[in-house]
N, C-alpha and C positions, 0 to 999 in steps of 0.2 A: 305508156307514153313518156318519152324523154322530156324532162323539164328543160325548156330552151333557155332558162335563166340560171341553170346550175353551173354553167361556165360563164365567167365574166364577159368574154368576148362575144357570147351568143346573144347578148342584148342588142347588138348591132352587127350580127355575124355576116350578113350578106356582103358587106363591103370589104371584109378582111380575109386575108389568105392564110394567116397564122394566128394562133392564140396569143393572148397577152402573156408576157414572161412572168414567172413567179416573182422576180425582183420588182417588176413594175406593179404587180398586184399588191405586194406588201407596202410599196412606197406610196401608192395612190389610194389604198383602202382607208376608209374612215369608220368602218362599222365598229371597231373596238371602242370608239368614243361616241359616235353619234347614235348608237343604239339607245342612249338615254332619251332620245326623241320619239321612241316608239309609240307612246301614248298619244302624243300630238299627231303623229303620222296617221294612226288609226282614226283619231277624231276627225282629222281633215279629210281622210278618205271616205268616211261615212257621210259627211256633209256633201262631198263631191258626188258620191254615188246617188244619194237621195235627190240631188238636183238633176243629175243625168236622167234618172227615171221620170222625174216630174216633167222634164222637157221632152220626153219621148225618145231620148237618144239611146237608152238601154231599156230593156223590158222589166216588168215587175218581178219575173222569176230571177233575172240576173241580180236585181237589187236584193231580193231575199237571200240568194246564195252568197252574195258579197257580205251582207250583214252577218249571216251565219258563220262564214269563214273568218271574218275579222274578229268576231266574238271568240271563236276557238283559238285564234292566234293570241289574242289578249290573255286568255286563260293560260296558254302555254308559256308565255313570257313571264307572267306573274308567278307561276309555279316553278320556273326555272327549267322547263322542259324544252323550250324553243332552242333550236340549233342555229346559232349565228355562223354564217359562212363567210370567210374572208374573200373567197372568189366572187361573191356577189357584191362586193365593194362597200355598200352602205346600208343603212337601215331601210331605205325605201325598197331596194331590190330584194333584200332578204324577206321583207313582209310580202311583197308582190309575188315572189317565187313560191312562198309557202301558201299563199292564198290560191294561186293557180293550181298548186298541187292538191288543195282541198276541194275546190269548186270548179276546176276546169276553165272553160272559155270565159265564164263570167268574170273570173279573176283577171283575165287579159283585157277585158273591156273596161275595167275600172280606170285604166290610164287614158281613156278617151278624153281629149280636150285639155290635157294637162301635160306638163313636162316635169322632170325632176328639178328643173330650175325654179319653177314657181312652187313646186311641192316643198322643197327644202326651205325656201324663204317663208312659206306659211308655217311649216313645222317649228322653225326656230322662233317665230313671232308668238305662236301659241304657247310654246314651252316657256319662253321668257316672260310672257304675260303672267303666267302662274307663279313664276319665281319672284317677280316683282311684288305680287300680292303677299307672298310669304315675307319678303323683306320689309314691306310696309307694316305688317303685324309685328315683326321683330323690332323695328324702330319704335313702334308704339310701346312695346314692352320695356325697351331701354329708357325711353323718356319717363315712363311711369316709375321705374326703379330710381332714377335720378330725382324725381319729384318727391318720392317717399323719403329719400335720404335728406333732401333739402328741407322738407317740412320740419324735420327734427332740429334744424340748425339755423333758423332765421336769426337767432341771437348769438350764435357762435362767431367770434371775431377771428379773422386771420389777416395776414398782410396781403394786400393786392400788390402785384409786381408790374413794373415796366423794366425792360432790359434785365430781368431777373434781379432787380434791386427793389427793396421795399419802397413802395410808393405811397399808398393810402390804405387805411383799413377798410375791409369789406367783410361781409358775412360769408361764411362757408356756403350757405344756401344760395347767396347771390352768385358766387363763383360757379356752383353747380348748374344754376339756371342758364349760364352762358352756354353750356353744352346742350341743354334742352333746346335752346334757340337754334343751335347748329343742326341738331338732329331733326328738328321740326322742318328746317329748310331742306334737309336731305329727303324727308318724306314728301315735301312738295315737289321736289325735282323728280322723285320716283313716280309720282302720280302723273306728271307731265310726260315723262318718258313712256309710261304705260299707254297713254292716250295715243301717242305717235306710233308705238309698237303695234297697237290693236287695229291694224289696217290689213286688208286682205290682198295678197298678191295672186292667190289661186285664180286661174282663168287667164293669166297672162301667157301661159304655155312657155315655150322655150325663150321667146323674146318679142314676138310680134303679135301676140294674141292668137285666137283660134277661129276657124271657120264654123265651128259648131255653135249652135244657138244657146250658149250658156246663160244661166241666170246667176250672175255673180252676187247680186244683192241677196238672193235667197241663201247662198252659201255663207255670206257674211253674217246674216241673221242667225243661221244655224250654229255658227261658231262663236256667237256673242261678240262679233267684231262690229259693234255699234257704238254710237256716241251716247251722251247722257239722255238724249231724247228718243233713242231707239233707232236712229237713222243708220243704215249700213255704211261702214267706212271701208272704202276700196282704195287700193293703190291705182292711181288713175292713168299711169303710163306704163305700158307693158315692159319697155326697155328698163325703165327705172325699177319697176317692181321686182324683177328677177335679179338685178345687180345691186340694189340698195342694201347697204349694211349700216346706214346712218343710225338706225335705231340701236344696233348693237354697240356702236361706238359711243352714242349718247348715254346708253345705260352704263357702259364701263366708265365713262367720265363721271357720271353721278356716283357710281360705286367708289371710284378712286377718291373723290372729294369726301364721301362719307368715311372712308378709311383714313383719310388725312385728319378728320375730326377725331376719330378713334385714336389715332396716333398722338395727337396733341394731349388728349386725356391720358393716354398711356404714359407719356413723358412725365406728366404731373404726378401720376400715381407712383411712378418709380422714384421721383424726387421726394415726394411726401413720405414715402415709406422708409427712405434712407435714414440712418441714424443722425445725419446732419440736420434733417428737418423733423423727423419723428411726428409728423402731423396725423398720420393714419396708420392703421394696420389692415392687411388683407387676411381674409379667412384662410386657415391653413390649407384647405382643399384647393386653393388657387395659387399656392406657392410650392416651391421645392427647396430642398436643402443642398448642401455641398458635400461632395464625396470625401473631402479632407478637412473641411472647416466646420465643426459641429455647431458653431454659434450662428451660422448663416441661415437666413430665410429669404429666398430670392423671389422677386416678383416676375416669374417667368411668363405669365399670361400677358400682362401689358407689354413686356419686352418683345415677346413673339408677335403680338399684334402690331407693334411699331415696325417690326421687320416685314411682316406680311403686307404692310401698306406699300412698301417698295415693289413688292411682287404685283399688286393690283395696278399700281401706276405704270409698271412695265407692260402689263397687258394692254392698257390704254394706248401706250406708244406703239405697241406691236400692231394693234388693229388699225390705227391711223395710217401707219406705214404700209400695211397690207393693201389699203384702198387707194393710196395716193397716185399710183401710176396705172390704174386699170382703165382701159377703154371700155365703152359699152359693147355688149351687155354682160352676160355672165361669163366669168372666167374661173378656171379651176383653183386659182389663188384663194377663192372664197371658202374653200374647204378648210382653210387655216383659221377661219374666224371662230370655230366652235370650241377648240380646247381652251384658248384664253377666256372666251366668254363663259364656258362652263366653270373654269377654275375661279373666275371672278365671283360668280354667283355663290359657289361653295365657300370660298374664303370669307366673303362678306356675311353670309348667313351664319356661318360658324362663329365668327367674331362677335356679331351682334347678340347672338344667343348666349354666349359665355359672359359677355360684358354685363348684360342685364342681370344675370345671376350673381356675378361677382360684386357689382355695386351694391346689391342687397346685403352683402356680408362685410361691408367696410366698417371698421371701428374708428371713430374719430377721437383724437387726443386734443380736446379743446384747450386745455391749459398751455400746451406747447404752441398751438396756433396763436393764442393771444399773447404769449410771451414774445414770440417772433415779431408780431405786429408792434409791440411796445418798444422793441429794440431799434427800430429803424427810422425814427423821426417821422412816423407815418402821418402825424397830425400837423406837419409843417404847413401844408396848404390851408388847413383850418385856421392857423394863426394868421396867415395872409388874408384869408376871407374876413376874419375878425377885424383886422385893421382897415380893410376896405369899407366895412360897415361903419367904421368910425370916421370915414371920410377920406382916407388915403387913396390915391390912384393905385391900381393893382400892381403896376410895375414898381412903384415906390415901396409898397407893402412887401413885395417879393424880395426886394433888396434888404429890407429890415429883417425879415425872417431868415435870410441867408446868414446874416451876422449872428443872429440868435442861435442858429443851428451850429455854426462854427464854434461859438462859445461853449455850447453844450457838449460838443465833441471833445473840446479841449479838457473839459471837466469830467468827461466820461459819464454823463448823465443824460436822461431824456429831457425833452423840452418841458414837460410837465413837472420835472423835478427842479427846474430853475426857480429861485425865489422871485417873488413879485418885484422886488426892488431891482433885481438884475434885469428882468424883462423890461421894466420901465426905463432902464438905461438905454434900451434900443429905441423906444418911442414912448413919449409921455402919455399917449392915448390909451395905453394898456392899463386895464384896471383889474380888480380882483375877480371879476366874472370871467376872465380869460381862461381860467382853469377848466371851466365847463366845456369850452371849445377844444381844449387840448386833450381831453379824455377820449379814449377809443370809442366808448359808447356814445359820447356826444357827437363825435365825428360821424358815426353811422346814422344816428337819428337826424342829423342835419341834412342828409342827402335824401330828402323826402320828395323827390320829383319822379315822374314816370321813368322807369328804367334805372332808378337809383338804388343804392344798397340799404336804405332805411328798412328796418324790419317790416313796417307797414306796407311799403311798396313791394317788398319781396313776397309777402304773403298774398298780396293782390295778384301778383304774377303767377304764383303757384295755383291760385284759384282759377285764373284765366286759362292756364295750360290744362288743368284738369277738365275744364269745361270743353276745351278744344278737342281733347283726346276722347271725351265721352265716357 
């Protein structure tokens, strides 16, 4: 028996008088990249077939044949024996053609009540749901690595910056926890995207629904497309179900923002590793050398992650632009959603995986950090706060301290190195206890409010994050 799907045009052959040209086949085919959806495609087909049998639309023998054939196809794909054919255009027709070859008419009946339009929308959602779960685990791992490093450095002082100018002293742990907060929000966003991704389009058919008595809720339950209470989650409008790619755009947006957070951390790692800062070292396995400068150790991983962020942001812009002019319902444009989505997933997962490992190998040069904090008049605000506690309005205290800093700059010393008599020239309220406020440790300890850099607060936040992560 000639397989009617062996030629691309024969999937709709009755209407056409000539086969599709080879050029068009190459241009429109997606199988080279969408074949990674094969597992989701088989999973969706099994759930659909089970429902068709339960509804009496296909017979029990057809169901048994379909299940047997799809199991054989899954084995062939896993073992590398499956022959992917460009002429069959996509993952769906390739699997359907092989199924029909294996089980005959039962394979042809599998497509009853569905279209490739709702099939691909279901496949992508199923696939992305699994990838989001992996990303969530990787975000957990990166946060844990940052917490492990932070816990060692609650007392390690470094300069906090604004405008890349030394502003106030903070602990290195406090600085790291800022990224834990960012990645925790990324995890929250991923969970929210997952919930909206986990809705079933299957049963919407091409665009208008189907005349067959489908039980879409049964399929949703079989595929785990349910809410926290086990209620099936369906795409409720057939037009929207087959043409919606909001979930892919929303995922890519969340991924782009996560990569932006990675990029900010990357920029700091690059700066901190440079000789001008010398705050940290990266393990050799995460760096490379120079082909002509033997003294170089380059932070290639964070630099490349910083570059890959632009790539993911570009995918987000591409997907938004892809959708902006499409009328309802499905259009061939939507084939272009997969490569940017796939690459976004791959890039984010690879980056999170390597960063979790890399942060575990960071060496901290605490003396260099503390020396940098001591050089930048980082306790100037503490002197202003000291004067406020003596009764001065903050704006007046701010002006007094500005004069003190200017004097220290002229002398080439830090505020804490100015003699008490000199400080009292700026305001008589200054007494000998001022030096406790001007010390870096004193500055840290003074900020003992929720969210502050005091070691006690930082340790409490580390404990909270560990409890949250479980």
